[in-house]
FIKE-117538 format. One record per atom (N, C-alpha, C, O, CB): residue in one letter; x, y, z. Coordinates in steps of 0.1 Angstrom, whole numbers, padded with zeros to 4 digits, always signed. Glycine has a CB too. Example, Ala and Ser with C-alpha at 12.3 -4.5 7.8 and 13.67 -1.06 7.14 Angstrom:
2
a+0132-0057+0078/a+0123-0045+0078/a+0132-0033+0078/a+0142-0033+0085/a+0113-0045+0090/s+0128-0022+0071/s+0137-0011+0071/s+0129+0000+0079/s+0134+0011+0080/s+0141-0006+0057/
This chain:
242
x+0451+0548+0122/x+0462+0556+0117/x+0464+0567+0127/x+0454+0573+0132/x+0459+0562+0103/x+0476+0570+0131/x+0479+0581+0140/x+0477+0594+0133/x+0477+0595+0121/x+0494+0580+0145/x+0476+0605+0141/x+0472+0618+0136/x+0484+0627+0136/x+0494+0626+0143/x+0462+0624+0145/x+0482+0638+0127/x+0492+0648+0126/x+0486+0661+0132/x+0473+0662+0133/x+0497+0651+0112/x+0494+0670+0137/x+0488+0681+0143/x+0495+0694+0139/x+0507+0694+0135/x+0489+0679+0158/x+0488+0705+0141/x+0491+0719+0140/x+0500+0723+0128/x+0512+0721+0129/x+0497+0723+0152/x+0494+0728+0118/x+0479+0728+0119/x+0475+0714+0115/x+0479+0708+0105/x+0472+0738+0110/x+0466+0708+0123/x+0462+0694+0121/x+0448+0692+0125/x+0443+0700+0133/x+0471+0684+0128/x+0441+0682+0121/x+0428+0679+0125/x+0428+0674+0139/x+0438+0669+0144/x+0421+0669+0115/x+0416+0674+0146/x+0415+0669+0159/x+0419+0654+0159/x+0418+0647+0149/x+0401+0670+0164/x+0423+0649+0171/x+0428+0636+0172/x+0417+0625+0169/x+0421+0614+0166/x+0434+0633+0185/x+0405+0630+0169/x+0394+0620+0167/x+0389+0620+0153/x+0378+0613+0150/x+0383+0623+0176/x+0395+0627+0143/x+0390+0627+0130/x+0390+0613+0124/x+0399+0605+0126/x+0399+0636+0121/x+0379+0610+0117/x+0377+0597+0110/x+0375+0586+0119/x+0377+0574+0115/x+0388+0595+0100/x+0373+0588+0132/x+0371+0577+0141/x+0358+0580+0150/x+0356+0592+0153/x+0383+0575+0151/x+0351+0570+0152/x+0340+0571+0161/x+0345+0571+0176/x+0354+0563+0178/x+0329+0560+0159/x+0339+0579+0184/x+0344+0579+0198/x+0337+0568+0206/x+0325+0567+0207/x+0340+0593+0205/x+0345+0559+0211/x+0341+0548+0219/x+0345+0550+0233/x+0356+0551+0236/x+0346+0534+0214/x+0335+0551+0242/x+0338+0554+0256/x+0344+0542+0263/x+0340+0531+0260/x+0325+0559+0263/x+0354+0545+0271/x+0360+0534+0279/x+0353+0533+0292/x+0348+0543+0298/x+0375+0536+0280/x+0353+0521+0298/x+0348+0520+0311/x+0358+0527+0321/x+0370+0526+0318/x+0346+0505+0315/x+0353+0534+0331/x+0362+0541+0340/x+0372+0532+0346/x+0369+0520+0350/x+0354+0548+0351/x+0385+0536+0347/x+0395+0529+0353/x+0398+0534+0367/x+0394+0545+0370/x+0408+0529+0344/x+0405+0526+0375/x+0407+0531+0389/x+0414+0544+0390/x+0411+0551+0400/x+0416+0521+0396/x+0422+0549+0381/x+0429+0561+0382/x+0421+0573+0375/x+0426+0584+0375/x+0442+0561+0376/x+0409+0570+0370/x+0401+0581+0365/x+0394+0588+0376/x+0389+0582+0386/x+0390+0575+0355/x+0393+0601+0374/x+0385+0609+0384/x+0371+0611+0379/x+0368+0607+0367/x+0392+0623+0387/x+0363+0617+0387/x+0349+0619+0383/x+0348+0627+0370/x+0356+0636+0368/x+0341+0625+0394/x+0338+0624+0362/x+0336+0631+0349/x+0333+0646+0351/x+0334+0654+0342/x+0326+0625+0340/x+0327+0649+0363/x+0324+0663+0366/x+0332+0667+0379/x+0326+0668+0390/x+0309+0665+0369/x+0345+0669+0377/x+0354+0672+0389/x+0350+0685+0396/x+0346+0694+0389/x+0368+0672+0385/x+0353+0685+0409/x+0350+0697+0417/x+0363+0704+0419/x+0374+0699+0417/x+0344+0693+0430/x+0362+0717+0423/x+0374+0724+0427/x+0377+0735+0417/x+0372+0736+0406/x+0385+0715+0428/x+0386+0744+0421/x+0390+0756+0413/x+0396+0751+0399/x+0394+0758+0389/x+0400+0764+0420/x+0405+0741+0400/x+0412+0737+0387/x+0402+0734+0376/x+0404+0740+0365/x+0421+0725+0390/x+0392+0726+0378/x+0383+0723+0368/x+0375+0735+0363/x+0372+0736+0351/x+0373+0712+0372/x+0371+0744+0372/x+0363+0755+0368/x+0371+0765+0360/x+0367+0770+0350/x+0358+0762+0381/x+0384+0767+0364/x+0392+0776+0356/x+0396+0770+0343/x+0396+0778+0333/x+0405+0779+0364/x+0398+0757+0342/x+0402+0751+0330/x+0391+0752+0319/x+0394+0751+0307/x+0405+0736+0332/x+0379+0754+0323/x+0368+0755+0313/x+0367+0768+0306/x+0360+0770+0296/x+0355+0751+0320/x+0373+0778+0312/x+0373+0792+0306/x+0386+0799+0311/x+0386+0806+0321/x+0360+0800+0310/x+0396+0797+0303/x+0409+0803+0307/x+0412+0815+0298/x+0414+0814+0286/x+0420+0792+0305/x+0414+0827+0304/x+0417+0839+0297/x+0431+0839+0293/x+0440+0834+0300/x+0413+0851+0305/x+0434+0845+0281/x+0448+0848+0277/x+0449+0860+0269/x+0438+0866+0265/x+0454+0836+0269/x+0460+0866+0266/x+0462+0878+0258/x+0471+0874+0247/x+0482+0868+0249/x+0468+0889+0267/x+0467+0877+0235/x+0475+0875+0223/x+0487+0884+0222/x+0488+0894+0230/x+0467+0876+0210/x+0496+0881+0214/x+0509+0889+0213/x+0506+0903+0208/x+0515+0912+0210/x+0518+0882+0204/x+0495+0905+0201/x+0492+0919+0197/x+0482+0926+0207/x+0476+0936+0203/x+0486+0919+0183/x+0480+0920+0219/x+0473+0926+0229/x+0458+0924+0230/x+0451+0930+0238/x+0475+0941+0228/x+0453+0915+0222/x+0439+0912+0222/x+0435+0901+0233/x+0443+0892+0235/x+0434+0907+0208/x+0424+0902+0238/x+0419+0893+0249/x+0413+0881+0242/x+0405+0882+0233/x+0410+0900+0258/x+0417+0869+0248/x+0411+0857+0243/x+0407+0848+0254/x+0410+0850+0265/x+0421+0850+0233/x+0400+0837+0250/x+0396+0827+0260/x+0397+0813+0254/x+0393+0811+0243/x+0382+0830+0265/x+0403+0804+0262/x+0402+0790+0259/x+0391+0783+0267/x+0391+0785+0279/x+0416+0782+0261/x+0382+0776+0260/x+0371+0770+0268/x+0368+0757+0262/x+0372+0753+0251/x+0359+0779+0267/x+0359+0749+0269/x+0354+0737+0264/x+0345+0739+0251/x+0338+0749+0251/x+0346+0729+0275/x+0347+0731+0241/x+0339+0733+0229/x+0324+0730+0231/x+0321+0721+0240/x+0345+0724+0218/x+0316+0737+0224/x+0301+0735+0225/x+0296+0730+0212/x+0303+0732+0201/x+0294+0748+0229/x+0284+0725+0212/x+0278+0720+0199/x+0277+0732+0189/x+0278+0730+0177/x+0264+0714+0202/x+0275+0744+0194/x+0273+0755+0185/x+0286+0760+0178/x+0285+0768+0170/x+0267+0767+0193/x+0297+0754+0182/x+0310+0757+0176/x+0313+0749+0163/x+0323+0751+0157/x+0321+0755+0186/x+0304+0740+0160/x+0306+0731+0149/x+0310+0738+0136/x+0321+0735+0130/x+0294+0723+0146/x+0302+0747+0131/x+0305+0754+0118/x+0318+0762+0118/x+0326+0761+0109/x+0294+0763+0114/x+0321+0769+0129/x+0333+0776+0130/x+0345+0767+0130/x+0355+0770+0123/x+0333+0785+0143/x+0345+0756+0137/x+0356+0747+0137/x+0358+0740+0124/x+0369+0738+0120/x+0354+0736+0148/x+0347+0736+0118/x+0348+0730+0105/x+0354+0739+0094/x+0361+0735+0085/x+0335+0724+0100/x+0351+0752+0095/x+0356+0762+0086/x+0371+0763+0087/x+0379+0765+0077/x+0350+0776+0088/x+0376+0762+0100/x+0391+0762+0102/x+0397+0750+0096/x+0408+0751+0090/x+0394+0763+0117/x+0391+0738+0098/x+0397+0726+0092/x+0397+0727+0077/x+0407+0723+0070/x+0389+0714+0097/x+0386+0732+0071/x+0385+0732+0056/x+0396+0742+0051/x+0402+0739+0040/x+0371+0737+0052/x+0398+0753+0058/x+0409+0762+0053/x+0423+0755+0054/x+0430+0756+0044/x+0409+0774+0063/x+0425+0748+0064/x+0438+0741+0066/x+0440+0730+0055/x+0451+0727+0051/x+0440+0735+0080/x+0429+0723+0052/x+0429+0712+0043/x+0433+0716+0029/x+0438+0708+0021/x+0415+0705+0042/x+0431+0729+0026/x+0435+0735+0012/x+0449+0739+0012/x+0454+0743+0001/x+0426+0746+0009/x+0456+0740+0023/x+0470+0745+0024/x+0480+0736+0017/x+0479+0723+0018/x+0474+0748+0038/x+0490+0742+0010/x+0501+0734+0005/x+0514+0742+0008/x+0514+0754+0006/x+0500+0732-0010/x+0524+0736+0013/x+0525+0722+0017/x+0515+0718+0028/x+0511+0727+0035/x+0539+0718+0021/x+0512+0706+0028/x+0501+0701+0037/x+0505+0703+0052/x+0517+0701+0056/x+0498+0687+0035/x+0496+0707+0060/x+0497+0708+0075/x+0487+0700+0082/x+0487+0698+0094/x+0497+0722+0079/x+0477+0694+0074/x+0466+0687+0080/x+0465+0673+0074/x+0466+0671+0062/x+0453+0695+0077/x+0462+0664+0083/x+0462+0650+0079/x+0448+0645+0075/x+0443+0635+0081/x+0467+0641+0091/x+0442+0652+0066/x+0429+0649+0061/x+0427+0654+0047/x+0432+0665+0044/x+0418+0654+0071/x+0419+0647+0039/x+0416+0652+0026/x+0403+0660+0026/x+0395+0658+0035/x+0415+0640+0016/x+0402+0669+0017/x+0390+0677+0017/x+0377+0669+0015/x+0367+0672+0021/x+0390+0687+0005/x+0378+0658+0008/x+0366+0650+0006/x+0362+0642+0019/x+0351+0636+0020/x+0368+0640-0005/x+0371+0642+0029/x+0368+0636+0042/x+0362+0645+0052/x+0359+0641+0063/x+0381+0629+0047/x+0361+0658+0049/x+0356+0667+0059/x+0343+0664+0064/x+0334+0660+0057/x+0357+0681+0053/x+0341+0666+0077/x+0328+0663+0083/x+0317+0673+0080/x+0320+0684+0076/x+0330+0662+0098/x+0305+0669+0083/x+0294+0678+0084/x+0292+0682+0098/x+0297+0676+0107/x+0281+0671+0078/x+0285+0693+0101/x+0283+0697+0115/x+0278+0687+0124/x+0282+0686+0135/x+0273+0709+0115/x+0269+0678+0119/x+0263+0668+0128/x+0274+0658+0132/x+0274+0652+0143/x+0252+0660+0121/x+0284+0655+0123/x+0295+0646+0126/x+0304+0652+0136/x+0308+0645+0145/x+0303+0643+0113/x+0307+0665+0135/x+0315+0672+0144/x+0309+0671+0158/x+0316+0669+0168/x+0318+0687+0140/x+0296+0674+0159/x+0289+0674+0172/x+0290+0660+0178/x+0291+0659+0190/x+0275+0679+0171/x+0288+0650+0170/x+0289+0636+0175/x+0302+0633+0181/x+0303+0626+0191/x+0286+0626+0164/x+0313+0638+0176/x+0326+0635+0180/x+0332+0645+0190/x+0343+0643+0195/x+0335+0634+0169/x+0324+0655+0193/x+0329+0665+0203/x+0330+0658+0217/x+0321+0650+0220/x+0319+0677+0204/x+0341+0660+0224/x+0344+0653+0236/x+0342+0663+0248/x+0350+0672+0249/x+0358+0647+0236/x+0333+0661+0257/x+0332+0669+0269/x+0344+0668+0278/x+0350+0657+0278/x+0319+0666+0277/x+0347+0678+0285/x+0359+0677+0294/x+0356+0666+0304/x+0346+0667+0312/x+0361+0691+0302/x+0364+0656+0304/x+0362+0644+0313/x+0373+0634+0312/x+0383+0637+0306/x+0349+0638+0310/x+0372+0623+0318/x+0383+0613+0319/x+0387+0607+0305/x+0397+0601+0305/x+0379+0603+0328/x+0378+0608+0295/x+0381+0601+0282/x+0388+0610+0272/x+0394+0605+0262/x+0368+0596+0276/x+0387+0623+0274/x+0393+0633+0265/x+0387+0646+0266/x+0380+0649+0276/x+0391+0628+0250/x+0390+0655+0257/x+0384+0669+0258/x+0385+0675+0244/x+0394+0673+0236/x+0392+0677+0268/x+0375+0684+0241/x+0375+0692+0229/x+0375+0707+0234/x+0367+0711+0242/x+0362+0690+0220/x+0385+0714+0229/x+0387+0728+0233/x+0386+0737+0221/x+0389+0733+0210/x+0400+0730+0241/x+0382+0750+0224/x+0383+0760+0213/x+0390+0772+0219/x+0390+0774+0231/x+0369+0764+0207/x+0396+0781+0211/x+0401+0794+0215/x+0393+0804+0208/x+0392+0804+0196/x+0417+0795+0212/x+0389+0814+0215/x+0381+0826+0210/x+0390+0838+0212/x+0396+0840+0222/x+0368+0827+0217/x+0390+0847+0202/x+0396+0860+0203/x+0386+0870+0197/x+0381+0869+0186/x+0409+0861+0195/x+0382+0880+0205/x+0372+0889+0201/x+0358+0883+0198/x+0351+0888+0189/x+0377+0896+0189/x+0355+0872+0205/x+0343+0865+0203/x+0342+0856+0191/x+0332+0850+0189/x+0332+0875+0202/x+0353+0854+0184/x+0354+0845+0173/x+0362+0833+0176/x+0373+0834+0181/x+0360+0853+0160/x+0358+0821+0172/x+0365+0809+0174/x+0376+0809+0163/x+0373+0809+0151/x+0356+0796+0173/x+0389+0809+0167/x+0400+0809+0158/x+0409+0797+0158/x+0418+0795+0150/x+0409+0821+0161/x+0406+0787+0167/x+0414+0775+0168/x+0406+0765+0176/x+0398+0768+0184/x+0428+0778+0174/x+0409+0752+0174/x+0403+0742+0182/x+0413+0730+0184/x+0422+0729+0176/x+0390+0737+0176/x+0410+0722+0194/x+0419+0711+0198/x+0411+0700+0203/x+0401+0702+0210/x+0430+0715+0208/x+0414+0688+0199/x+0408+0675+0204/x+0419+0666+0210/x+0429+0665+0204/x+0400+0668+0193/x+0416+0660+0221/x+0425+0650+0227/x+0417+0638+0231/x+0405+0640+0236/x+0432+0656+0239/x+0422+0626+0229/x+0416+0614+0233/x+0426+0606+0241/x+0437+0604+0238/x+0411+0606+0221/x+0421+0601+0252/x+0429+0593+0261/x+0430+0578+0255/x+0420+0574+0249/x+0423+0593+0275/x+0441+0571+0259/x+0442+0557+0255/x+0430+0549+0260/x+0426+0552+0271/x+0455+0552+0259/x+0425+0540+0252/x+0413+0532+0256/x+0416+0519+0263/x+0406+0513+0268/x+0405+0530+0244/x+0428+0515+0264/x+0432+0502+0270/x+0438+0505+0284/x+0444+0516+0286/x+0441+0494+0262/x+0438+0496+0293/x+0444+0498+0306/x+0458+0501+0305/x+0464+0509+0313/x+0442+0486+0315/x+0465+0496+0295/x+0480+0498+0294/x+0483+0511+0287/x+0495+0515+0286/x+0486+0487+0287/x+0473+0518+0281/x+0475+0531+0275/x+0467+0543+0281/x+0467+0554+0276/x+0472+0530+0260/x+0461+0540+0293/x+0453+0550+0299/x+0461+0562+0304/x+0456+0573+0307/x+0445+0544+0310/x+0474+0560+0306/x+0483+0571+0310/x+0486+0581+0300/x+0492+0591+0303/x+0496+0565+0316/x+0482+0578+0287/x+0487+0586+0276/x+0474+0592+0268/x+0464+0585+0268/x+0496+0578+0266/x+0476+0603+0262/x+0466+0609+0253/x+0472+0614+0241/x+0483+0619+0241/x+0458+0620+0261/x+0464+0614+0230/x+0469+0619+0217/x+0460+0631+0214/x+0448+0631+0216/x+0467+0608+0206/x+0467+0642+0208/x+0459+0654+0205/x+0462+0659+0191/x+0473+0656+0186/x+0461+0664+0215/x+0453+0667+0186/x+0456+0674+0173/x+0450+0688+0175/x+0440+0690+0182/x+0449+0667+0162/x+0456+0698+0168/x+0452+0712+0170/x+0452+0718+0156/x+0460+0715+0147/x+0462+0719+0179/x+0442+0727+0154/x+0441+0734+0141/x+0439+0749+0144/x+0430+0753+0152/x+0430+0729+0132/x+0447+0758+0139/x+0446+0772+0141/x+0444+0779+0127/x+0451+0776+0118/x+0459+0778+0148/x+0434+0788+0127/x+0432+0795+0114/x+0444+0803+0111/x+0451+0808+0120/x+0419+0804+0115/x+0447+0805+0098/x+0459+0812+0093/x+0461+0826+0100/x+0472+0829+0103/x+0459+0813+0078/x+0450+0833+0101/x+0452+0847+0106/x+0455+0848+0120/x+0458+0859+0126/x+0439+0855+0102/x+0453+0836+0128/x+0456+0837+0142/x+0469+0830+0146/x+0472+0828+0158/x+0444+0830+0149/x+0477+0825+0136/x+0489+0819+0139/x+0500+0829+0143/x+0499+0841+0140/x+0494+0811+0127/x+0509+0824+0151/x+0520+0832+0157/x+0515+0843+0166/x+0521+0854+0167/x+0528+0839+0145/x+0503+0841+0172/x+0498+0851+0182/x+0497+0845+0196/x+0493+0853+0205/x+0484+0855+0177/x+0501+0833+0198/x+0500+0827+0212/x+0487+0818+0214/x+0486+0813+0225/x+0500+0837+0222/x+0479+0817+0204/x+0467+0810+0205/x+0469+0795+0207/x+0464+0788+0216/x+0458+0812+0193/x+0478+0789+0199/x+0482+0775+0200/x+0488+0772+0214/x+0484+0762+0220/x+0491+0771+0189/x+0496+0781+0219/x+0503+0779+0232/x+0492+0779+0243/x+0493+0770+0252/x+0513+0790+0234/x+0482+0788+0242/x+0472+0788+0252/x+0463+0776+0252/x+0460+0771+0263/x+0463+0801+0250/x+0460+0770+0240/x+0453+0758+0239/x+0460+0746+0246/x+0454+0738+0253/x+0449+0755+0225/x+0473+0745+0242/x+0480+0733+0247/x+0483+0734+0262/x+0483+0724+0269/x+0494+0732+0240/x+0485+0746+0267/x+0487+0748+0282/x+0474+0744+0289/x+0475+0738+0300/x+0490+0763+0285/x+0462+0747+0284/x+0450+0743+0290/x+0448+0728+0289/x+0443+0722+0298/x+0438+0750+0283/x+0452+0722+0277/x+0451+0708+0275/x+0459+0701+0286/x+0455+0691+0292/x+0456+0704+0261/x+0471+0706+0289/x+0479+0700+0300/x+0473+0701+0314/x+0476+0692+0322/x+0493+0706+0299/x+0466+0711+0316/x+0458+0712+0328/x+0448+0701+0329/x+0446+0694+0340/x+0451+0726+0329/x+0441+0698+0318/x+0432+0687+0317/x+0439+0674+0320/x+0434+0666+0328/x+0425+0686+0303/x+0451+0672+0314/x+0458+0660+0316/x+0462+0657+0331/x+0460+0646+0336/x+0471+0660+0308/x+0466+0668+0337/x+0470+0666+0352/x+0458+0663+0360/x+0458+0656+0370/x+0477+0679+0357/x+0446+0669+0356/x+0434+0667+0364/x+0430+0652+0364/x+0424+0647+0373/x+0423+0675+0358/x+0433+0645+0353/x+0429+0631+0352/x+0440+0621+0353/x+0439+0610+0349/x+0421+0629+0339/x+0451+0626+0358/x+0462+0616+0360/x+0469+0612+0348/x+0476+0601+0348/x+0457+0605+0368/x+0468+0619+0337/x+0475+0615+0324/x+0489+0620+0325/x+0492+0632+0328/x+0468+0621+0312/x+0499+0612+0322/x+0513+0615+0324/x+0521+0616+0311/x+0533+0619+0311/x+0520+0605+0332/x+0514+0614+0299/x+0521+0615+0286/x+0511+0621+0276/x+0500+0616+0274/x+0526+0601+0282/x+0516+0631+0269/x+0508+0636+0258/x+0516+0634+0245/x+0528+0635+0245/x+0505+0652+0259/x+0509+0630+0234/x+0516+0626+0221/x+0509+0633+0210/x+0497+0636+0210/x+0517+0611+0220/x+0516+0634+0199/x+0510+0640+0186/x+0520+0637+0175/x+0531+0632+0177/x+0508+0655+0188/x+0515+0640+0163/x+0524+0639+0151/x+0524+0652+0144/x+0514+0659+0144/x+0519+0627+0142/x+0535+0655+0137/x+0536+0667+0129/x+0543+0665+0116/x+0553+0656+0116/x+0542+0679+0137/x+0540+0671+0105/x+0547+0669+0093/x+0560+0676+0093/x+0561+0687+0099/x+0539+0674+0081/x+0571+0670+0088/x+0584+0675+0089/x+0586+0690+0084/x+0594+0698+0089/x+0594+0667+0082/x+0578+0693+0074/x+0578+0706+0068/x+0571+0717+0075/x+0572+0729+0072/x+0573+0706+0054/x+0564+0713+0086/x+0556+0723+0093/x+0565+0729+0105/x+0563+0725+0116/x+0543+0717+0099/x+0574+0737+0101/x+0584+0743+0110/x+0577+0751+0121/x+0582+0751+0133/x+0594+0751+0103/x+0567+0758+0118/x+0560+0767+0128/x+0555+0758+0140/x+0557+0761+0151/x+0549+0775+0122/x+0548+0747+0136/x+0542+0739+0146/x+0553+0731+0154/x+0552+0730+0166/x+0532+0729+0140/x+0562+0726+0147/x+0573+0718+0153/x+0580+0727+0163/x+0583+0723+0174/x+0583+0713+0142/x+0583+0740+0160/x+0589+0749+0169/x+0581+0752+0181/x+0586+0753+0192/x+0593+0762+0162/x+0568+0753+0179/x+0559+0756+0191/x+0560+0744+0200/x+0561+0746+0212/x+0545+0758+0186/x+0558+0732+0195/x+0558+0720+0204/x+0571+0719+0211/x+0571+0716+0223/x+0555+0708+0196/x+0582+0721+0205/x+0595+0720+0211/x+0596+0730+0222/x+0602+0727+0233/x+0606+0721+0201/x+0591+0742+0220/x+0592+0753+0230/x+0584+0750+0242/x+0586+0755+0253/x+0588+0766+0224/x+0574+0741+0241/x+0566+0737+0252/x+0570+0724+0258/x+0564+0719+0268/x+0551+0735+0247/x+0582+0719+0254/x+0588+0707+0261/x+0585+0694+0254/x+0588+0684+0259/x+0583+0706+0274/x+0579+0694+0242/x+0577+0682+0235/x+0589+0678+0227/x+0596+0686+0222/x+0565+0683+0225/x+0592+0665+0227/x+0605+0660+0221/x+0602+0650+0209/x+0592+0643+0210/x+0613+0653+0232/x+0610+0651+0200/x+0609+0641+0188/x+0612+0627+0193/x+0621+0624+0200/x+0619+0645+0177/x+0603+0618+0189/x+0605+0604+0192/x+0610+0596+0180/x+0617+0585+0182/x+0592+0597+0197/x+0607+0600+0169/x+0611+0593+0157/x+0603+0597+0145/x+0594+0606+0146/x+0611+0578+0159/x+0605+0591+0133/x+0598+0595+0121/x+0591+0582+0116/x+0597+0572+0114/x+0608+0600+0111/x+0578+0584+0113/x+0571+0573+0106/x+0573+0575+0091/x+0567+0585+0085/x+0556+0573+0110/x+0581+0567+0085/x+0583+0569+0070/x+0571+0565+0063/x+0565+0555+0064/x+0595+0560+0066/x+0567+0574+0054/x+0554+0572+0046/x+0543+0569+0055/x+0534+0561+0052/x+0556+0561+0036/x+0542+0577+0066/x+0532+0574+0076/x+0518+0578+0070/x+0508+0572+0075/x+0534+0583+0088/x+0517+0586+0060/x+0505+0589+0054/x+0507+0590+0039/x+0518+0593+0034/x+0499+0603+0059/x+0497+0587+0031/x+0498+0588+0017/x+0487+0597+0011/x+0475+0594+0013/x+0497+0573+0010/x+0491+0608+0005/x+0482+0617-0002/x+0482+0615-0017/x+0491+0608-0022/x+0485+0632+0002/x+0472+0621-0024/x+0472+0619-0039/x+0486+0623-0045/x+0490+0617-0055/x+0461+0627-0045/x+0492+0633-0039/x+0505+0637-0045/x+0517+0629-0041/x+0528+0631-0046/x+0507+0651-0042/x+0515+0620-0031/x+0526+0611-0027/x+0527+0609-0012/x+0518+0613-0005/x+0539+0618-0031/x+0537+0602-0008/x+0539+0598+0006/x+0543+0610+0015/x+0548+0620+0010/x+0550+0587+0007/x+0539+0609+0027/x+0542+0620+0037/x+0547+0613+0050/x+0541+0605+0056/x+0530+0628+0040/x+0560+0617+0054/x+0565+0613+0067/x+0558+0620+0078/x+0553+0631+0076/x+0580+0615+0067/x+0559+0614+0090/x+0552+0620+0101/x+0563+0620+0113/x+0568+0609+0116/x+0539+0613+0105/x+0565+0631+0119/x+0574+0632+0131/x+0566+0630+0143/x+0556+0637+0145/x+0582+0645+0131/x+0569+0619+0151/x+0562+0617+0163/x+0568+0624+0175/x+0580+0624+0176/x+0561+0602+0166/x+0560+0631+0183/x+0565+0639+0194/x+0557+0635+0207/x+0546+0630+0206/x+0564+0654+0191/x+0563+0637+0218/x+0556+0634+0231/x+0562+0643+0242/x+0573+0648+0241/x+0556+0619+0234/x+0555+0643+0253/x+0559+0651+0265/x+0554+0643+0277/x+0543+0639+0278/x+0555+0665+0265/x+0563+0642+0287/x+0558+0637+0300/x+0552+0648+0308/x+0557+0659+0309/x+0570+0630+0308/x+0540+0646+0313/x+0533+0656+0321/x+0535+0654+0336/x+0531+0643+0341/x+0518+0656+0317/x+0540+0664+0342/x+0542+0663+0357/x+0528+0666+0364/x+0520+0674+0358/x+0553+0673+0361/x+0526+0661+0375/x+0514+0663+0383/x+0515+0677+0389/x+0505+0682+0394/x+0513+0653+0394/x+0527+0684+0389/x+0528+0697+0394/x+0528+0707+0383/x+0536+0706+0374/x+0542+0699+0402/x+0518+0717+0383/x+0517+0727+0373/x+0530+0735+0371/x+0538+0737+0381/x+0506+0737+0375/x+0534+0739+0359/x+0546+0747+0356/x+0548+0758+0365/x+0560+0761+0369/x+0546+0751+0342/x+0538+0766+0368/x+0540+0778+0377/x+0544+0774+0391/x+0552+0781+0397/x+0527+0786+0377/x+0539+0763+0396/x+0544+0758+0409/x+0558+0753+0408/x+0566+0755+0418/x+0535+0747+0414/x+0562+0747+0397/x+0576+0742+0395/x+0585+0754+0395/x+0596+0754+0401/x+0577+0734+0382/x+0581+0765+0388/x+0589+0777+0387/x+0591+0783+0401/x+0602+0788+0404/x+0583+0787+0378/x+0581+0784+0409/x+0582+0789+0423/x+0591+0781+0431/x+0599+0786+0439/x+0568+0790+0429/x+0590+0768+0430/x+0599+0759+0438/x+0613+0760+0434/x+0622+0758+0443/x+0594+0745+0436/x+0616+0762+0421/x+0630+0762+0417/x+0636+0776+0415/x+0648+0778+0413/x+0631+0755+0404/x+0627+0786+0416/x+0632+0800+0414/x+0634+0804+0400/x+0640+0814+0397/x+0644+0802+0421/x+0628+0796+0391/x+0629+0799+0376/x+0616+0806+0372/x+0606+0804+0379/x+0632+0787+0368/x+0617+0813+0361/x+0605+0819+0356/x+0598+0810+0346/x+0604+0801+0340/x+0608+0833+0349/x+0585+0813+0344/x+0577+0806+0334/x+0578+0813+0320/x+0587+0822+0319/x+0563+0804+0338/x+0569+0810+0311/x+0570+0816+0298/x+0566+0831+0299/x+0556+0834+0306/x+0560+0809+0288/x+0573+0840+0293/x+0569+0854+0293/x+0573+0860+0280/x+0577+0853+0270/x+0576+0862+0305/x+0573+0873+0279/x+0576+0880+0266/x+0590+0877+0261/x+0592+0876+0249/x+0575+0895+0268/x+0599+0874+0270/x+0613+0871+0266/x+0614+0859+0258/x+0624+0857+0251/x+0622+0871+0278/x+0605+0850+0259/x+0606+0837+0252/x+0601+0838+0238/x+0603+0829+0230/x+0598+0826+0259/x+0594+0848+0234/x+0587+0848+0222/x+0596+0848+0210/x+0592+0843+0199/x+0578+0860+0221/x+0607+0854+0210/x+0616+0854+0199/x+0621+0840+0195/x+0625+0837+0184/x+0628+0862+0201/x+0620+0830+0205/x+0624+0817+0202/x+0613+0807+0199/x+0614+0796+0196/x+0632+0811+0214/x+0601+0813+0200/x+0589+0805+0199/x+0586+0801+0184/x+0589+0809+0175/x+0576+0812+0204/x+0582+0789+0182/x+0579+0784+0169/x+0566+0788+0163/x+0564+0785+0151/x+0580+0770+0168/x+0558+0795+0170/x+0545+0800+0164/x+0533+0794+0172/x+0535+0787+0181/x+0544+0797+0150/x+0521+0797+0166/x+0509+0793+0172/x+0504+0802+0183/x+0493+0799+0189/x+0511+0780+0178/
């Protein structure tokens, strides 16, 4: 079953992670260079001026990440594609955590030393889907509309470029306007609707599928080449949240 995102569970929820054999376009699992080093600990500033960091998830993040998922699982209308009785234990979360590498990545966002959001992405496992990755993101309620989700997804796209991934995909519930707006502001486009894509105890739930083509050139370099600006304070009034 495809996943829903933001607030949504990681893309690997309810699935065991099966490693793929490296393909010709995969880079080394421990890439060298500034890009990989920066991507593992990317600083950002929230909209209210607090300092944050996006980094690779660690085993010690299990309880904090699971608390965020449990909070989202209780929300109505639903924003998370998982039932409370399906929630993982810390050992399950650690098992499915994905180190930064050619098969996927698990990221967290910290603000003031506290984990406030996390994201999981998995690359396609077949040769014909290795160009694409699916992700899911969950942000605690008190950290939404602060730029945390944007920082996570921007770092995710750095990972995608590093491993030659050219398409990112996700699903979002139609009623989750905040998440939908965020994704659209980052260049994700609607592909269609999965009618009754999920079934909850209270009834069917449609899923809006979204995707984005990832350029090998980072946005800041594109802006320099075209003379346009990147995301700044002026964009925030149009931002969908996160």
